[in-house]
Z-matrix of the N, CA and C atoms (Angstrom, degrees):
N
C 1 1.432
C 2 1.532 1 109.14
N 3 1.316 2 116.34 1 130.97
C 4 1.455 3 121.39 2 -179.70
C 5 1.522 4 110.28 3 -100.20
N 6 1.305 5 115.36 4 146.51
C 7 1.457 6 121.44 5 178.20
C 8 1.515 7 109.06 6 -118.79
N 9 1.305 8 116.03 7 134.36
C 10 1.459 9 121.58 8 177.35
C 11 1.523 10 107.53 9 -113.74
N 12 1.320 11 115.70 10 126.28
C 13 1.456 12 121.14 11 179.02
C 14 1.515 13 108.15 12 -123.59
N 15 1.322 14 117.23 13 131.78
C 16 1.453 15 120.58 14 176.65
C 17 1.519 16 109.13 15 -144.41
N 18 1.309 17 115.38 16 159.49
C 19 1.459 18 121.53 17 -179.03
C 20 1.517 19 108.86 18 -116.19
N 21 1.313 20 116.07 19 128.49
C 22 1.462 21 122.11 20 178.07
C 23 1.522 22 106.87 21 -119.77
N 24 1.321 23 115.75 22 129.94
C 25 1.457 24 118.12 23 179.59
C 26 1.515 25 109.62 24 -144.66
N 27 1.292 26 115.68 25 159.60
C 28 1.456 27 121.75 26 178.88
C 29 1.515 28 109.92 27 -167.09
N 30 1.310 29 115.62 28 171.89
C 31 1.463 30 119.60 29 -179.73
C 32 1.526 31 111.68 30 -67.68
N 33 1.318 32 116.73 31 -43.88
C 34 1.460 33 121.58 32 -178.89
C 35 1.519 34 110.42 33 -140.90
N 36 1.322 35 116.20 34 149.22
C 37 1.461 36 120.90 35 174.47
C 38 1.524 37 108.38 36 -151.43
N 39 1.307 38 116.03 37 144.32
C 40 1.457 39 121.44 38 178.96
C 41 1.519 40 107.71 39 -140.66
N 42 1.304 41 116.70 40 119.76
C 43 1.458 42 122.08 41 178.87
C 44 1.528 43 107.14 42 -117.78
N 45 1.322 44 115.26 43 84.82
C 46 1.462 45 122.95 44 -174.71
C 47 1.520 46 110.87 45 -68.95
N 48 1.321 47 115.67 46 139.26
C 49 1.459 48 120.49 47 174.64
C 50 1.522 49 108.46 48 -68.32
N 51 1.320 50 117.12 49 137.45
C 52 1.466 51 121.88 50 -170.04
C 53 1.521 52 113.82 51 -63.25
N 54 1.306 53 118.43 52 -24.04
C 55 1.457 54 120.31 53 -176.31
C 56 1.531 55 113.07 54 -93.03
N 57 1.322 56 117.91 55 7.64
C 58 1.464 57 120.37 56 179.11
C 59 1.516 58 110.72 57 -108.35
N 60 1.316 59 115.56 58 158.31
C 61 1.457 60 119.20 59 174.61
C 62 1.530 61 110.99 60 -119.70
N 63 1.331 62 115.68 61 14.64
C 64 1.460 63 121.17 62 174.48
C 65 1.521 64 108.60 63 -126.26
N 66 1.300 65 116.67 64 166.44
C 67 1.466 66 119.67 65 -178.52
C 68 1.525 67 112.39 66 -93.95
N 69 1.338 68 118.18 67 7.86
C 70 1.462 69 120.27 68 -178.13
C 71 1.529 70 111.28 69 -71.57
N 72 1.317 71 117.60 70 -40.47
C 73 1.464 72 120.99 71 -179.95
C 74 1.521 73 109.52 72 -93.20
N 75 1.309 74 116.21 73 110.22
C 76 1.460 75 120.55 74 180.00
C 77 1.516 76 109.81 75 -132.60
N 78 1.314 77 115.82 76 162.46
C 79 1.451 78 121.57 77 173.03
C 80 1.525 79 108.79 78 -80.61
N 81 1.339 80 118.75 79 146.08
C 82 1.462 81 120.46 80 177.70
C 83 1.531 82 112.65 81 -78.29
N 84 1.319 83 116.65 82 -4.53
C 85 1.464 84 122.27 83 -177.97
C 86 1.522 85 107.82 84 -148.36
N 87 1.331 86 118.46 85 161.58
C 88 1.470 87 120.16 86 179.56
C 89 1.533 88 111.16 87 -67.04
N 90 1.326 89 118.06 88 134.33
C 91 1.463 90 120.33 89 174.97
C 92 1.531 91 110.29 90 -69.98
N 93 1.325 92 117.50 91 165.17
C 94 1.468 93 120.44 92 -176.49
C 95 1.526 94 114.13 93 -54.22
N 96 1.322 95 118.52 94 -39.50
C 97 1.464 96 119.57 95 -178.93
C 98 1.524 97 111.67 96 -66.42
N 99 1.323 98 117.59 97 -37.85
C 100 1.469 99 120.54 98 177.10
C 101 1.521 100 110.43 99 -68.50
N 102 1.318 101 116.86 100 -38.55
C 103 1.465 102 120.51 101 178.20
C 104 1.522 103 110.59 102 -62.57
N 105 1.322 104 117.37 103 -42.55
C 106 1.467 105 120.11 104 177.42
C 107 1.523 106 111.09 105 -63.70
N 108 1.321 107 117.57 106 -36.97
C 109 1.458 108 120.88 107 177.50
C 110 1.516 109 112.36 108 -67.05
N 111 1.326 110 117.67 109 -36.39
C 112 1.462 111 121.58 110 178.06
C 113 1.523 112 110.42 111 -66.92
N 114 1.329 113 116.24 112 -41.61
C 115 1.469 114 120.71 113 -179.43
C 116 1.519 115 110.59 114 -67.73
N 117 1.322 116 116.12 115 -38.08
C 118 1.457 117 119.92 116 177.62
C 119 1.446 118 110.76 117 102.94
C-alpha cells in the first residue's frame, strides 16, 4: 500500500458547510471534493 503526503497552504481558505448560507459555519479542513479539486 502506498501513501501520498502533501502540504497545501495559503493565506486564506474557507470551506463552507453546504447547508449554510453564511460563512460562520465552516469545516476546519478541506472536504473530500475540495481535496480532489486541489489535486486535479
